[in-house]
Each structure stands twice: as C-alpha cells, then as structure tokens.
VMD Tcl script that builds the backbone (N, CA, C; Angstrom):
set m [mol new atoms 246]
animate dup $m
set s [atomselect $m all]
$s set {name element resname resid chain x y z} {
  {N N UNK 1 A -15.144 -17.668 9.090}
  {CA C UNK 1 A -14.102 -16.840 9.629}
  {C C UNK 1 A -12.988 -16.711 8.581}
  {N N UNK 2 A -12.479 -15.528 8.426}
  {CA C UNK 2 A -11.409 -15.303 7.463}
  {C C UNK 2 A -10.049 -15.594 8.101}
  {N N UNK 3 A -9.021 -15.458 7.315}
  {CA C UNK 3 A -7.668 -15.763 7.758}
  {C C UNK 3 A -7.241 -14.881 8.918}
  {N N UNK 4 A -7.554 -13.608 8.848}
  {CA C UNK 4 A -7.189 -12.695 9.938}
  {C C UNK 4 A -7.899 -13.098 11.221}
  {N N UNK 5 A -9.146 -13.528 11.091}
  {CA C UNK 5 A -9.896 -13.973 12.262}
  {C C UNK 5 A -9.246 -15.177 12.928}
  {N N UNK 6 A -8.721 -16.095 12.115}
  {CA C UNK 6 A -8.041 -17.268 12.674}
  {C C UNK 6 A -6.786 -16.846 13.421}
  {N N UNK 7 A -6.003 -15.960 12.824}
  {CA C UNK 7 A -4.768 -15.541 13.477}
  {C C UNK 7 A -5.059 -14.732 14.740}
  {N N UNK 8 A -6.134 -13.954 14.726}
  {CA C UNK 8 A -6.501 -13.186 15.915}
  {C C UNK 8 A -7.018 -14.072 17.039}
  {N N UNK 9 A -7.586 -15.203 16.682}
  {CA C UNK 9 A -8.182 -16.079 17.673}
  {C C UNK 9 A -7.342 -17.324 17.920}
  {N N UNK 10 A -6.055 -17.189 17.806}
  {CA C UNK 10 A -5.156 -18.330 17.971}
  {C C UNK 10 A -5.353 -19.006 19.321}
  {N N UNK 11 A -5.492 -18.224 20.380}
  {CA C UNK 11 A -5.669 -18.817 21.708}
  {C C UNK 11 A -6.962 -19.604 21.798}
  {N N UNK 12 A -8.020 -19.106 21.189}
  {CA C UNK 12 A -9.294 -19.828 21.204}
  {C C UNK 12 A -9.173 -21.151 20.459}
  {N N UNK 13 A -8.463 -21.130 19.339}
  {CA C UNK 13 A -8.263 -22.348 18.562}
  {C C UNK 13 A -7.453 -23.346 19.374}
  {N N UNK 14 A -6.424 -22.867 20.050}
  {CA C UNK 14 A -5.609 -23.764 20.868}
  {C C UNK 14 A -6.446 -24.381 21.988}
  {N N UNK 15 A -7.246 -23.573 22.646}
  {CA C UNK 15 A -8.087 -24.066 23.732}
  {C C UNK 15 A -9.076 -25.116 23.215}
  {N N UNK 16 A -9.683 -24.855 22.081}
  {CA C UNK 16 A -10.652 -25.798 21.512}
  {C C UNK 16 A -9.991 -27.123 21.153}
  {N N UNK 17 A -8.789 -27.074 20.616}
  {CA C UNK 17 A -8.110 -28.309 20.251}
  {C C UNK 17 A -7.644 -29.077 21.481}
  {N N UNK 18 A -7.309 -28.356 22.544}
  {CA C UNK 18 A -6.930 -29.028 23.779}
  {C C UNK 18 A -8.111 -29.810 24.354}
  {N N UNK 19 A -9.305 -29.247 24.222}
  {CA C UNK 19 A -10.499 -29.893 24.762}
  {C C UNK 19 A -11.017 -31.009 23.862}
  {N N UNK 20 A -10.765 -30.924 22.578}
  {CA C UNK 20 A -11.277 -31.915 21.637}
  {C C UNK 20 A -10.175 -32.923 21.317}
  {N N UNK 21 A -10.290 -34.098 21.877}
  {CA C UNK 21 A -9.243 -35.107 21.725}
  {C C UNK 21 A -9.042 -35.525 20.271}
  {N N UNK 22 A -10.104 -35.511 19.478}
  {CA C UNK 22 A -9.975 -35.912 18.068}
  {C C UNK 22 A -9.091 -34.918 17.315}
  {N N UNK 23 A -9.334 -33.614 17.517}
  {CA C UNK 23 A -8.487 -32.619 16.863}
  {C C UNK 23 A -7.062 -32.684 17.405}
  {N N UNK 24 A -6.955 -32.901 18.696}
  {CA C UNK 24 A -5.644 -32.976 19.323}
  {C C UNK 24 A -4.849 -34.160 18.781}
  {N N UNK 25 A -5.513 -35.295 18.603}
  {CA C UNK 25 A -4.807 -36.474 18.104}
  {C C UNK 25 A -4.390 -36.323 16.643}
  {N N UNK 26 A -5.051 -35.425 15.915}
  {CA C UNK 26 A -4.683 -35.219 14.511}
  {C C UNK 26 A -3.435 -34.352 14.364}
  {N N UNK 27 A -2.967 -33.781 15.454}
  {CA C UNK 27 A -1.756 -32.975 15.419}
  {C C UNK 27 A -1.996 -31.495 15.223}
  {N N UNK 28 A -3.269 -31.073 15.166}
  {CA C UNK 28 A -3.567 -29.657 14.956}
  {C C UNK 28 A -3.022 -28.806 16.100}
  {N N UNK 29 A -3.212 -29.265 17.327}
  {CA C UNK 29 A -2.724 -28.508 18.480}
  {C C UNK 29 A -1.214 -28.334 18.416}
  {N N UNK 30 A -0.519 -29.395 18.081}
  {CA C UNK 30 A 0.947 -29.336 17.995}
  {C C UNK 30 A 1.394 -28.316 16.954}
  {N N UNK 31 A 0.687 -28.265 15.819}
  {CA C UNK 31 A 1.042 -27.315 14.769}
  {C C UNK 31 A 0.832 -25.877 15.232}
  {N N UNK 32 A -0.268 -25.621 15.960}
  {CA C UNK 32 A -0.507 -24.265 16.448}
  {C C UNK 32 A 0.475 -23.894 17.552}
  {N N UNK 33 A 0.838 -24.840 18.378}
  {CA C UNK 33 A 1.780 -24.551 19.461}
  {C C UNK 33 A 3.167 -24.230 18.930}
  {N N UNK 34 A 3.546 -24.847 17.838}
  {CA C UNK 34 A 4.882 -24.609 17.302}
  {C C UNK 34 A 5.009 -23.216 16.676}
  {N N UNK 35 A 3.911 -22.644 16.286}
  {CA C UNK 35 A 3.936 -21.324 15.676}
  {C C UNK 35 A 4.135 -21.354 14.175}
  {N N UNK 36 A 4.523 -22.495 13.634}
  {CA C UNK 36 A 4.769 -22.622 12.203}
  {C C UNK 36 A 3.506 -22.348 11.397}
  {N N UNK 37 A 2.384 -22.894 11.863}
  {CA C UNK 37 A 1.113 -22.686 11.162}
  {C C UNK 37 A 0.741 -21.218 11.149}
  {N N UNK 38 A 0.875 -20.554 12.289}
  {CA C UNK 38 A 0.539 -19.134 12.377}
  {C C UNK 38 A 1.424 -18.294 11.469}
  {N N UNK 39 A 2.698 -18.562 11.467}
  {CA C UNK 39 A 3.625 -17.809 10.604}
  {C C UNK 39 A 3.279 -18.041 9.142}
  {N N UNK 40 A 2.988 -19.288 8.791}
  {CA C UNK 40 A 2.611 -19.608 7.410}
  {C C UNK 40 A 1.360 -18.873 6.989}
  {N N UNK 41 A 0.368 -18.835 7.880}
  {CA C UNK 41 A -0.869 -18.123 7.566}
  {C C UNK 41 A -0.621 -16.631 7.397}
  {N N UNK 42 A 0.193 -16.069 8.266}
  {CA C UNK 42 A 0.486 -14.631 8.174}
  {C C UNK 42 A 1.232 -14.298 6.882}
  {N N UNK 43 A 2.169 -15.165 6.471}
  {CA C UNK 43 A 2.924 -14.921 5.245}
  {C C UNK 43 A 2.045 -15.017 4.006}
  {N N UNK 44 A 1.028 -15.845 4.069}
  {CA C UNK 44 A 0.160 -16.064 2.905}
  {C C UNK 44 A -1.083 -15.172 2.917}
  {N N UNK 45 A -1.261 -14.409 3.963}
  {CA C UNK 45 A -2.487 -13.636 4.131}
  {C C UNK 45 A -2.767 -12.679 2.970}
  {N N UNK 46 A -1.787 -11.952 2.504}
  {CA C UNK 46 A -2.018 -10.989 1.422}
  {C C UNK 46 A -2.425 -11.686 0.126}
  {N N UNK 47 A -1.775 -12.806 -0.168}
  {CA C UNK 47 A -2.110 -13.549 -1.386}
  {C C UNK 47 A -3.528 -14.113 -1.283}
  {N N UNK 48 A -3.846 -14.716 -0.149}
  {CA C UNK 48 A -5.175 -15.303 0.031}
  {C C UNK 48 A -6.258 -14.227 -0.018}
  {N N UNK 49 A -6.008 -13.084 0.602}
  {CA C UNK 49 A -6.980 -11.987 0.582}
  {C C UNK 49 A -7.189 -11.482 -0.841}
  {N N UNK 50 A -6.115 -11.324 -1.600}
  {CA C UNK 50 A -6.212 -10.858 -2.984}
  {C C UNK 50 A -6.992 -11.844 -3.845}
  {N N UNK 51 A -6.689 -13.134 -3.698}
  {CA C UNK 51 A -7.407 -14.147 -4.477}
  {C C UNK 51 A -8.864 -14.251 -4.048}
  {N N UNK 52 A -9.143 -14.010 -2.785}
  {CA C UNK 52 A -10.522 -14.022 -2.298}
  {C C UNK 52 A -11.332 -12.900 -2.952}
  {N N UNK 53 A -10.717 -11.740 -3.105}
  {CA C UNK 53 A -11.399 -10.622 -3.771}
  {C C UNK 53 A -11.666 -10.952 -5.238}
  {N N UNK 54 A -10.707 -11.598 -5.889}
  {CA C UNK 54 A -10.910 -12.015 -7.284}
  {C C UNK 54 A -12.068 -13.010 -7.369}
  {N N UNK 55 A -12.109 -13.943 -6.452}
  {CA C UNK 55 A -13.189 -14.924 -6.420}
  {C C UNK 55 A -14.551 -14.239 -6.281}
  {N N UNK 56 A -14.620 -13.244 -5.399}
  {CA C UNK 56 A -15.885 -12.510 -5.223}
  {C C UNK 56 A -16.282 -11.774 -6.493}
  {N N UNK 57 A -15.305 -11.221 -7.195}
  {CA C UNK 57 A -15.634 -10.494 -8.427}
  {C C UNK 57 A -16.137 -11.447 -9.505}
  {N N UNK 58 A -15.648 -12.671 -9.512}
  {CA C UNK 58 A -16.123 -13.667 -10.481}
  {C C UNK 58 A -17.542 -14.137 -10.169}
  {N N UNK 59 A -17.973 -14.010 -8.940}
  {CA C UNK 59 A -19.284 -14.503 -8.534}
  {C C UNK 59 A -20.399 -13.468 -8.681}
  {N N UNK 60 A -20.064 -12.258 -9.085}
  {CA C UNK 60 A -21.072 -11.221 -9.277}
  {C C UNK 60 A -21.979 -11.614 -10.443}
  {N N UNK 61 A -23.278 -11.475 -10.238}
  {CA C UNK 61 A -24.251 -11.918 -11.253}
  {C C UNK 61 A -24.143 -11.139 -12.564}
  {N N UNK 62 A -23.953 -9.848 -12.474}
  {CA C UNK 62 A -23.930 -9.024 -13.682}
  {C C UNK 62 A -22.502 -8.539 -13.941}
  {N N UNK 63 A -21.694 -9.411 -14.497}
  {CA C UNK 63 A -20.303 -9.089 -14.781}
  {C C UNK 63 A -20.044 -9.307 -16.265}
  {N N UNK 64 A -19.280 -8.398 -16.856}
  {CA C UNK 64 A -18.935 -8.542 -18.271}
  {C C UNK 64 A -17.612 -9.292 -18.402}
  {N N UNK 65 A -17.358 -9.831 -19.572}
  {CA C UNK 65 A -16.100 -10.527 -19.817}
  {C C UNK 65 A -14.936 -9.564 -19.661}
  {N N UNK 66 A -15.091 -8.358 -20.168}
  {CA C UNK 66 A -13.999 -7.390 -20.045}
  {C C UNK 66 A -13.762 -7.028 -18.576}
  {N N UNK 67 A -14.829 -6.970 -17.811}
  {CA C UNK 67 A -14.689 -6.694 -16.373}
  {C C UNK 67 A -13.962 -7.816 -15.652}
  {N N UNK 68 A -14.265 -9.054 -16.017}
  {CA C UNK 68 A -13.582 -10.203 -15.423}
  {C C UNK 68 A -12.106 -10.212 -15.796}
  {N N UNK 69 A -11.815 -9.861 -17.056}
  {CA C UNK 69 A -10.423 -9.826 -17.493}
  {C C UNK 69 A -9.655 -8.724 -16.760}
  {N N UNK 70 A -10.300 -7.598 -16.530}
  {CA C UNK 70 A -9.660 -6.505 -15.801}
  {C C UNK 70 A -9.403 -6.924 -14.352}
  {N N UNK 71 A -10.377 -7.589 -13.732}
  {CA C UNK 71 A -10.199 -8.069 -12.359}
  {C C UNK 71 A -9.036 -9.044 -12.283}
  {N N UNK 72 A -8.923 -9.914 -13.272}
  {CA C UNK 72 A -7.815 -10.864 -13.330}
  {C C UNK 72 A -6.481 -10.147 -13.455}
  {N N UNK 73 A -6.435 -9.134 -14.325}
  {CA C UNK 73 A -5.211 -8.375 -14.523}
  {C C UNK 73 A -4.802 -7.621 -13.257}
  {N N UNK 74 A -5.760 -7.003 -12.606}
  {CA C UNK 74 A -5.474 -6.268 -11.357}
  {C C UNK 74 A -4.938 -7.234 -10.300}
  {N N UNK 75 A -5.550 -8.404 -10.221}
  {CA C UNK 75 A -5.106 -9.401 -9.243}
  {C C UNK 75 A -3.698 -9.880 -9.553}
  {N N UNK 76 A -3.412 -10.137 -10.806}
  {CA C UNK 76 A -2.084 -10.582 -11.212}
  {C C UNK 76 A -1.036 -9.546 -10.844}
  {N N UNK 77 A -1.308 -8.296 -11.123}
  {CA C UNK 77 A -0.365 -7.213 -10.791}
  {C C UNK 77 A -0.172 -7.113 -9.288}
  {N N UNK 78 A -1.287 -7.243 -8.542}
  {CA C UNK 78 A -1.202 -7.152 -7.079}
  {C C UNK 78 A -0.369 -8.281 -6.500}
  {N N UNK 79 A -0.547 -9.489 -6.998}
  {CA C UNK 79 A 0.214 -10.633 -6.480}
  {C C UNK 79 A 1.675 -10.537 -6.884}
  {N N UNK 80 A 1.941 -10.086 -8.091}
  {CA C UNK 80 A 3.334 -9.929 -8.523}
  {C C UNK 80 A 4.054 -8.875 -7.692}
  {N N UNK 81 A 3.299 -7.914 -7.169}
  {CA C UNK 81 A 3.893 -6.849 -6.357}
  {C C UNK 81 A 4.153 -7.241 -4.919}
  {N N UNK 82 A 3.737 -8.435 -4.536}
  {CA C UNK 82 A 3.955 -8.861 -3.143}
  {C C UNK 82 A 5.357 -9.338 -2.887}
}
mol reanalyze $m
mol bondsrecalc $m
mol representation Tube
mol addrep $m
C-alpha cells in the first residue's frame, strides 16, 4: 500500500490497531488518534512520491548512465520546487 492508501484508510488502520493489543501497546493507535502521524504523512507525501519514482527509474533493467543522471536531476528540481 502506498502513502495515499494509508491516509485514505486511516479508519481501517485505527480499527486494526484497536483490535490488536500488540500494536496498541506500541503506541501506534495513540499516534493515529492524535492526528500528528496523518499530518506528517500528508506533508511528506509529495517528497516520498517523487523519490519513489526516482527509485523505480533506477530499477529499470535497460537504463543508461545519462538517463539515470537525468532522472536524478529531474527529481532534484522537483523536490527543490516543493
């Protein structure tokens, strides 16, 4: 599941942590209830999505060095623009 999927399914995550005492005792439920975790994820979503795309471009089997450098440059510009 990607970051957007987690934020969209916040209620499901809360319900699962309420039922699972181990997750609940680790404080995960408390973090989701406070909203701080959700806000943090939403603020970081664009950066994480951009870096995820860069990661995918690095994993392509037939990639040239110049192509990788261009992908890096595009990612750098995109992150600087956030």
